[in-house]
C-alpha positions as CSV (number, residue, x, y, z in Angstrom):
1,M,6.5,14.1,17.6
2,K,5.1,13.0,20.9
3,L,3.5,9.6,20.7
4,T,1.0,8.5,23.4
5,A,1.6,4.8,22.6
6,H,4.6,2.8,21.5
7,F,4.8,-0.3,19.4
8,T,8.1,-1.9,20.2
9,D,7.9,-4.6,17.6
10,I,8.1,-2.0,14.8
11,R,11.7,-1.2,15.8
12,G,14.1,-2.4,13.1
13,Q,11.5,-3.3,10.6
14,S,11.8,-2.2,7.0
15,V,9.0,0.2,6.2
16,F,8.2,1.6,2.7
17,I,5.8,4.7,2.4
18,T,4.5,6.2,-0.8
19,G,4.2,10.0,-0.7
20,G,6.1,10.1,2.6
21,G,7.7,13.5,2.2
22,S,4.7,15.9,2.7
23,G,1.3,16.1,4.4
24,I,0.1,13.0,6.1
25,G,3.0,11.1,4.6
26,A,5.6,13.2,6.3
27,A,3.9,12.6,9.6
28,L,3.8,8.9,9.0
29,T,7.5,8.9,8.1
30,E,8.3,10.8,11.3
31,G,6.2,8.4,13.4
32,F,7.9,5.3,12.1
33,V,11.3,6.9,12.4
34,A,10.5,7.8,16.0
35,E,9.6,4.2,16.7
36,G,13.0,3.1,15.4
37,A,11.9,1.6,12.1
38,K,14.1,1.6,9.0
39,V,12.0,3.9,6.8
40,A,12.3,4.5,3.1
41,F,9.8,6.7,1.2
42,V,9.1,8.0,-2.3
43,Q,8.1,11.5,-3.1
44,R,8.2,13.6,-6.3
45,S,9.3,16.8,-4.6
46,D,12.5,17.1,-2.7
47,A,12.3,15.9,0.9
48,T,16.0,16.3,1.9
49,D,15.1,18.9,4.6
50,L,12.6,16.4,6.2
51,C,15.3,13.7,6.3
52,D,17.8,16.2,7.8
53,R,15.4,17.2,10.5
54,L,14.4,13.6,11.4
55,E,18.1,12.5,11.6
56,A,18.9,15.4,13.9
57,T,15.9,14.7,16.1
58,Y,15.9,10.9,16.2
59,E,19.4,9.9,15.0
60,N,17.6,7.7,12.5
61,R,17.7,9.0,8.9
62,P,15.0,7.8,6.5
63,I,15.9,7.1,2.9
64,F,14.3,9.5,0.4
65,L,13.9,8.0,-3.0
66,P,12.7,10.6,-5.6
67,C,9.9,8.8,-7.6
68,D,6.7,9.5,-9.4
69,V,4.3,6.8,-8.3
70,T,2.6,6.7,-11.7
71,D,5.8,5.2,-13.0
72,V,5.4,1.6,-11.9
73,E,8.9,0.5,-13.0
74,A,10.4,3.4,-11.0
75,L,8.3,2.5,-8.0
76,S,9.4,-1.1,-8.2
77,A,13.0,0.0,-8.5
78,A,12.6,2.2,-5.4
79,M,11.2,-0.8,-3.5
80,E,14.2,-2.9,-4.7
81,E,16.6,-0.3,-3.5
82,T,14.8,-0.2,-0.1
83,K,15.3,-4.0,0.1
84,R,19.0,-3.7,-0.7
85,R,19.6,-1.1,1.9
86,H,17.1,-2.0,4.7
87,G,16.2,-5.6,4.1
88,A,12.9,-7.0,2.9
89,I,10.0,-4.7,3.3
90,T,7.6,-6.0,6.0
91,I,5.5,-2.9,6.4
92,L,4.0,-1.2,3.3
93,I,2.0,2.0,3.5
94,N,0.3,3.2,0.4
95,N,-0.4,6.8,1.2
96,A,0.3,8.9,-2.0
97,A,-2.8,10.5,-3.5
98,S,-4.1,13.5,-5.3
99,D,-7.6,14.9,-4.6
100,N,-7.7,17.6,-7.3
101,R,-11.2,18.8,-7.9
102,H,-13.0,18.4,-11.2
103,G,-16.5,18.0,-12.7
104,L,-18.0,15.3,-14.8
105,A,-18.6,17.0,-18.2
106,D,-15.1,18.3,-18.8
107,Y,-13.1,15.3,-17.7
108,S,-11.2,13.4,-20.4
109,V,-10.1,9.8,-20.7
110,E,-6.6,11.1,-20.2
111,D,-7.6,12.9,-17.0
112,W,-9.4,9.8,-15.7
113,N,-6.4,7.6,-16.3
114,A,-4.0,10.1,-14.8
115,S,-6.1,10.2,-11.6
116,L,-6.3,6.4,-11.2
117,N,-2.6,6.1,-12.0
118,I,-1.9,8.1,-8.8
119,N,-4.8,7.1,-6.6
120,L,-5.3,3.4,-7.2
121,R,-2.8,1.7,-9.5
122,P,0.3,2.1,-7.2
123,H,-1.6,0.4,-4.4
124,F,-1.9,-2.8,-6.5
125,F,1.6,-2.9,-7.8
126,T,3.4,-2.1,-4.5
127,C,1.4,-5.0,-2.9
128,Q,2.4,-7.2,-5.8
129,K,6.1,-6.3,-5.4
130,A,6.1,-6.6,-1.6
131,A,4.1,-9.8,-1.1
132,P,6.8,-12.4,-2.0
133,D,9.3,-10.9,0.4
134,M,6.7,-10.6,3.1
135,R,5.8,-14.3,2.5
136,A,9.5,-15.3,2.8
137,A,9.8,-13.2,6.0
138,G,6.8,-15.1,7.6
139,G,4.3,-12.2,7.3
140,G,3.9,-8.5,7.0
141,S,1.4,-5.6,7.2
142,I,0.0,-3.5,4.4
143,I,-1.9,-0.3,5.1
144,N,-3.8,1.2,2.2
145,F,-4.9,4.8,2.7
146,S,-8.5,5.2,1.5
147,S,-10.9,8.0,2.5
148,I,-14.3,8.6,3.9
149,S,-15.0,10.7,0.8
150,Y,-17.0,7.8,-0.9
151,M,-18.7,6.9,2.3
152,M,-20.0,10.4,2.6
153,G,-20.9,10.7,-1.1
154,N,-18.7,13.7,-1.6
155,G,-19.0,15.6,-4.8
156,D,-16.5,17.7,-6.9
157,Y,-13.9,14.9,-7.4
158,P,-15.6,11.8,-8.7
159,A,-12.4,10.1,-10.0
160,Y,-10.8,10.4,-6.6
161,V,-13.9,9.2,-4.8
162,A,-14.1,6.2,-7.2
163,A,-10.4,5.3,-6.6
164,K,-10.8,5.5,-2.8
165,S,-13.8,3.2,-2.9
166,A,-11.8,0.8,-5.0
167,I,-9.0,0.8,-2.5
168,T,-11.3,-0.6,0.1
169,G,-12.3,-3.4,-2.3
170,L,-8.7,-4.1,-3.2
171,T,-7.8,-4.3,0.5
172,R,-10.5,-6.8,1.2
173,G,-9.6,-9.0,-1.8
174,L,-5.9,-9.0,-1.0
175,A,-6.6,-9.7,2.7
176,R,-8.3,-12.9,1.6
177,E,-5.5,-13.8,-0.9
178,L,-2.5,-13.0,1.3
179,G,-3.9,-14.1,4.7
180,P,-2.6,-17.7,4.5
181,D,0.9,-16.2,4.3
182,N,0.3,-14.2,7.5
183,I,0.2,-10.9,5.5
184,R,-2.4,-8.5,6.8
185,V,-4.0,-5.9,4.6
186,N,-6.1,-3.1,6.1
187,A,-7.4,0.3,4.9
188,L,-7.2,3.5,6.9
189,M,-10.0,6.0,6.2
190,P,-9.1,9.6,7.2
191,G,-11.6,12.3,7.5
192,W,-10.8,15.9,6.5
193,V,-7.1,16.1,7.5
194,L,-5.9,19.7,7.5
195,T,-2.6,19.4,5.7
196,E,-0.9,22.5,4.3
197,R,-2.2,21.6,0.9
198,Q,-5.8,21.4,2.1
199,R,-5.5,24.8,3.9
200,R,-3.9,26.4,0.8
201,L,-6.4,25.1,-1.7
202,W,-9.8,24.3,-0.1
203,V,-10.1,25.3,3.5
204,T,-12.3,28.3,4.2
205,G,-13.5,29.4,7.6
206,E,-17.1,28.6,6.7
207,A,-16.5,25.2,5.2
208,L,-14.2,24.1,8.0
209,Q,-16.7,25.2,10.7
210,A,-19.6,23.4,8.9
211,H,-17.5,20.2,8.7
212,I,-16.5,20.4,12.4
213,D,-20.1,20.9,13.3
214,R,-20.8,17.5,11.7
215,Q,-18.0,15.8,13.7
216,C,-18.7,14.2,17.1
217,L,-15.3,15.5,18.2
218,K,-15.2,19.2,17.7
219,Q,-11.5,19.5,16.8
220,E,-9.4,19.9,13.7
221,I,-7.9,16.7,12.4
222,M,-4.2,17.0,11.9
223,P,-1.7,14.8,9.9
224,E,-0.3,13.6,13.2
225,D,-3.7,12.1,14.1
226,M,-3.1,9.5,11.4
227,V,0.2,8.3,12.8
228,E,-0.7,6.1,15.8
229,P,-3.7,4.4,14.1
230,T,-1.2,3.5,11.3
231,L,1.4,2.3,13.8
232,F,-1.3,0.2,15.4
233,L,-2.3,-1.4,12.1
234,A,1.4,-2.0,11.3
235,S,2.2,-3.7,14.6
236,S,1.4,-7.0,16.2
237,A,-1.1,-5.2,18.4
238,S,-3.5,-5.7,15.5
239,R,-2.2,-9.1,14.6
240,M,-5.7,-10.6,14.1
241,M,-7.1,-7.6,12.1
242,T,-7.1,-7.9,8.3
243,G,-9.5,-6.8,5.6
244,Q,-10.7,-3.9,7.8
245,A,-11.4,-0.3,7.1
246,L,-10.4,1.8,10.1
247,V,-12.1,5.2,10.1
248,V,-10.3,8.1,11.7
249,D,-12.6,11.0,11.1
250,A,-13.7,12.5,14.5
251,G,-17.1,10.8,14.1
252,V,-18.5,12.2,10.8
253,V,-19.4,8.9,9.1
254,V,-21.3,7.5,12.0
255,T,-23.4,10.6,12.4
256,G,-23.8,11.8,8.8
C-alpha cells in the first residue's frame, strides 16, 4: 500500500479494528500496519492469508482474533487479549457491518435485532470496553464507521440505514461524554466503496455509472481511499476534532 501521507505518532500504538480481515477493514488493517502500529482485528472468516502477506511486506504481523461481533462477550475477550499482547488499546475502529438488502413488509423482529446486533450494538460495547484504558493512558481516538446511506435517503435496507444514522448520534454523544478524558470520537462516512462484496452482489455497469455521474469526482471509490482519512482521525493531526462526521464520498452528498 502506497500512502501519500504519514502519521508518525501512530507508530507503536495499540489499534483494534472490527471486521479488519476483508473489504474496507482489510485495507485499514494494512494501512495501520504500514504505519508501524500494533494492530489486532476481529473477523468471522479466516484472515490468516492477510496476516501472512502483511508480515512478509511490512515485517509487522497483525493479530487475527476470530470473533463474531454480535457476541459481546467474545468481542470483549478479544479486546482483552489485544491489551494483553499489545498493551492498552488507544485507537479503536468500529468498521464491521452488513448491508444486506431487505424490504419493510417481510422483515421480522429477529431480522431487525440481528441487523442492529451487527451494525450498531458492537460500536457501543467496544467503546465501553476501551474507554477506561484510554482514560488511564491519557487519551485515545475512536473512529466509528457510519455511511452516507441515511444522508442520501437510500432505500432497500432500512435497518442498515437506521443503524448508520444511529452511529452518528452515538458518536456525538460519546464525544461529549469522553472529551474531558481526552478521548476523541469521530465518525467516518464512506460513499459507495467498491469492495469485492459490493461488486459481487450489487454493482452493475448501469448502477455504477449512474452513481459516478452524481459524484463530483468521477472515479470509483476503493477500500484504500478510506485508509488515510482514518489514519488522520486516529492521529494527533486531528487532535482538536471530535464529534465530527467526516464524509469521504467523492462529493455525492454535497451535490445530491
